[in-house]
Phi, psi and omega in degrees: 000144181230139174225117181225159182216160180202146175276148181214160175262351180293151175286158177304320180299319179293322178296315181293323177296318178295320178297318179297320178292321185285315185260338185284200187299331179277352182240258182281350177080018179278157179265132176290124183252340182201144174213131178219186181292342183240353186205163173217140184230148180226152176217152177164157177052035177079009180224186179207163173220133176236127179244123181237139177241126178242131178257132180208129178051046178065018175235157179239138176243129178259124176245133179239127174245134186215148170227125181076358179230040185296315179299315181295326177293317177297317179298319178301314180296332175295332184276335183264000000 
């Protein structure tokens, strides 16, 4: 299991859209299992990815938790 985070200037909506492209049917082929105002989750191939955005002091932090998709999670954070 991997849990990593990074600060970003992107809006939560932009982060979730990028996550859907990266992990969803057009990318890794995972199925979106949950979406809320602060997070989006995917599952597939025996693993999962959860992307959470927290806003604090006019900054946003993106946290990614992953099982079986650690390389893809790191690559995603490079994009946001």
